[in-house]
C-alpha positions as CSV (number, residue, x, y, z in Angstrom):
1,X,-29.1,29.2,-132.7
2,X,-31.2,26.1,-133.0
3,X,-29.6,22.7,-133.9
4,X,-29.8,19.0,-133.2
5,X,-27.4,16.3,-132.3
6,X,-28.2,12.5,-132.7
7,X,-30.3,12.6,-129.5
8,X,-30.8,16.2,-128.5
9,X,-32.4,19.5,-129.6
10,X,-30.4,22.6,-128.5
11,X,-32.5,25.7,-128.8
12,X,-33.2,29.1,-127.0
13,X,-35.4,28.9,-124.0
14,X,-39.1,29.9,-124.4
15,X,-41.5,31.2,-121.7
16,X,-43.1,27.7,-121.8
17,X,-39.9,26.2,-120.5
18,X,-39.9,28.2,-117.2
19,X,-41.9,25.8,-115.0
20,X,-39.8,22.7,-115.9
21,X,-36.5,24.6,-115.7
22,X,-37.7,26.0,-112.3
23,X,-38.1,22.4,-111.1
24,X,-34.5,21.5,-112.3
25,X,-33.0,24.6,-110.6
26,X,-34.9,23.9,-107.4
27,X,-33.6,20.3,-107.1
28,X,-31.0,20.1,-104.3
29,X,-29.2,17.2,-106.0
30,X,-28.9,19.2,-109.3
31,X,-27.7,22.3,-107.4
32,X,-25.3,20.6,-104.9
33,X,-22.2,22.2,-106.6
34,X,-23.9,25.7,-106.7
35,X,-24.5,28.2,-104.0
36,X,-28.1,27.0,-103.4
37,X,-31.2,25.7,-105.2
38,X,-32.9,28.6,-107.1
39,X,-36.3,30.0,-106.6
40,X,-38.7,30.5,-109.5
41,X,-38.0,34.2,-109.6
42,X,-34.2,33.6,-109.7
43,X,-34.7,31.2,-112.5
44,X,-36.9,33.6,-114.4
45,X,-34.3,36.4,-113.9
46,X,-31.6,34.0,-115.2
47,X,-33.5,33.2,-118.3
48,X,-34.1,36.9,-119.0
49,X,-30.3,37.5,-118.7
50,X,-29.6,34.6,-121.1
51,X,-32.1,36.0,-123.6
52,X,-30.4,39.4,-123.4
53,X,-27.0,37.8,-123.9
54,X,-28.4,35.9,-126.9
55,X,-29.5,39.2,-128.4
56,X,-26.2,41.0,-127.6
57,X,-23.7,38.3,-128.4
58,X,-25.5,35.8,-130.6
59,X,-25.1,33.0,-128.2
60,X,-26.2,32.1,-124.6
61,X,-27.0,29.1,-122.5
62,X,-29.9,27.3,-124.1
63,X,-32.5,24.6,-123.5
64,X,-31.7,21.0,-124.0
65,X,-34.5,18.6,-124.9
66,X,-34.5,15.0,-126.0
67,X,-35.4,14.4,-129.7
68,X,-37.4,11.3,-129.1
69,X,-40.0,12.9,-126.7
70,X,-39.2,16.6,-126.9
71,X,-38.8,16.7,-123.1
72,X,-36.8,19.5,-121.5
73,X,-33.9,17.9,-119.6
74,X,-31.9,21.1,-118.7
75,X,-29.6,23.6,-120.2
76,X,-26.2,23.6,-122.0
77,X,-24.4,26.1,-124.2
78,X,-22.1,28.9,-124.5
79,X,-22.3,32.2,-122.7
80,X,-20.3,35.4,-122.5
81,X,-18.9,35.6,-119.0
82,X,-18.5,39.4,-118.5
83,X,-17.4,39.8,-114.9
84,X,-17.5,38.3,-111.4
85,X,-14.6,35.8,-111.6
86,X,-10.9,36.2,-112.4
87,X,-11.1,34.5,-115.8
88,X,-13.7,37.0,-117.2
89,X,-14.2,38.3,-119.7
90,X,-14.3,35.1,-121.7
91,X,-16.7,32.7,-123.5
92,X,-17.7,29.8,-121.3
93,X,-19.4,26.5,-121.8
94,X,-21.7,25.0,-119.2
95,X,-24.5,22.5,-118.7
96,X,-27.1,21.5,-116.0
97,X,-29.3,18.5,-116.5
98,X,-32.1,16.9,-114.5
99,X,-31.0,13.7,-112.6
100,X,-33.1,11.5,-114.9
101,X,-30.8,12.6,-117.8
102,X,-27.5,11.8,-116.0
103,X,-25.2,9.0,-117.0
104,X,-26.5,8.9,-120.5
105,X,-23.9,11.0,-122.3
106,X,-26.2,13.9,-122.9
107,X,-24.0,16.5,-121.3
108,X,-21.0,15.4,-123.3
109,X,-23.0,15.2,-126.5
110,X,-24.4,18.8,-126.0
111,X,-20.9,20.1,-125.0
112,X,-19.3,18.8,-128.1
113,X,-22.0,20.3,-130.3
114,X,-21.7,23.6,-128.6
115,X,-17.9,23.6,-128.9
116,X,-18.2,22.9,-132.6
117,X,-20.7,25.7,-132.9
118,X,-18.5,28.1,-131.0
119,X,-15.5,27.5,-133.1
120,X,-17.0,26.8,-136.5
121,X,-20.0,29.2,-136.5
122,X,-19.1,31.9,-134.0
123,X,-15.4,31.9,-134.8
124,X,-14.3,31.8,-131.1
125,X,-10.7,31.0,-130.5
126,X,-10.9,29.9,-126.9
127,X,-13.7,28.5,-124.7
128,X,-13.4,28.0,-120.9
129,X,-15.4,26.1,-118.3
130,X,-15.1,26.3,-114.6
131,X,-16.6,24.3,-111.7
132,X,-15.9,23.7,-108.1
133,X,-12.9,21.4,-107.6
134,X,-15.4,19.0,-105.9
135,X,-17.5,18.7,-109.0
136,X,-16.0,15.6,-110.5
137,X,-18.9,14.8,-112.8
138,X,-18.6,18.1,-114.6
139,X,-14.8,17.7,-114.9
140,X,-15.4,14.3,-116.5
141,X,-17.7,16.0,-119.1
142,X,-15.0,18.6,-119.7
143,X,-12.3,15.9,-120.3
144,X,-14.6,13.9,-122.6
145,X,-15.2,17.1,-124.6
146,X,-11.4,17.4,-125.2
147,X,-11.0,20.3,-122.8
148,X,-7.7,20.4,-120.8
149,X,-7.3,21.5,-117.2
150,X,-5.7,25.0,-117.3
151,X,-4.3,24.8,-113.8
152,X,-2.7,28.3,-114.1
153,X,-6.3,29.7,-114.4
154,X,-7.8,27.9,-111.3
155,X,-9.1,30.4,-108.8
156,X,-11.1,30.8,-105.5
157,X,-14.6,32.0,-106.2
158,X,-14.6,35.6,-104.9
159,X,-18.0,35.8,-103.4
160,X,-17.7,32.5,-101.4
161,X,-16.2,32.7,-97.9
162,X,-12.8,31.3,-97.1
163,X,-13.2,27.7,-96.1
164,X,-16.4,27.1,-98.1
165,X,-15.8,23.7,-99.9
166,X,-17.2,25.1,-103.1
167,X,-14.8,28.0,-103.2
168,X,-11.8,26.4,-105.0
169,X,-12.6,26.4,-108.8
170,X,-10.9,24.4,-111.5
171,X,-10.8,25.8,-115.0
172,X,-10.7,23.8,-118.2
173,X,-9.9,25.2,-121.6
174,X,-10.1,24.3,-125.3
175,X,-8.6,26.3,-128.1
176,X,-9.8,26.3,-131.7
177,X,-7.5,24.8,-134.3
178,X,-7.3,28.2,-135.8
179,X,-5.9,29.8,-132.6
180,X,-3.3,27.0,-132.3
181,X,-2.1,27.8,-135.9
182,X,-2.1,31.5,-135.1
183,X,-0.1,31.2,-132.0
């Protein structure tokens, strides 16, 4: 699970990535649509879970670095969502980039590559993505990646309190051409 796009390298995380990824996850602006910025230990635990998922399923959220300077700019990829939200179990796509990488098309470029990988290499038939309804930038990436809003799958995030503005989630979906033919 290591491939390149025109401008990006998509690869598994390594231990050397931890300090830079900790900085990204600790950034309040990056994490404004998440529960809270993450501590270094929370980020390390997250990377360990992703490594375990990579071993178990053959795919997991991965590092994104720029080809021209090999700089880590965040994460993107596919992950098996096993529980915790009403749409689970499913395969999900997600991304999180440092602010200096925003508005350059990197998230969309990575998402499109991961969708192709999920359908063409992994043989997935459906990939979902979810985000707080307030997260318009991620929804734009979803639409640019040919995902469709699956309004019937929208949900309130179970562990967030009633009234929390991040609780209402929107779900986007894309089906492989094979699943459309099989339907």
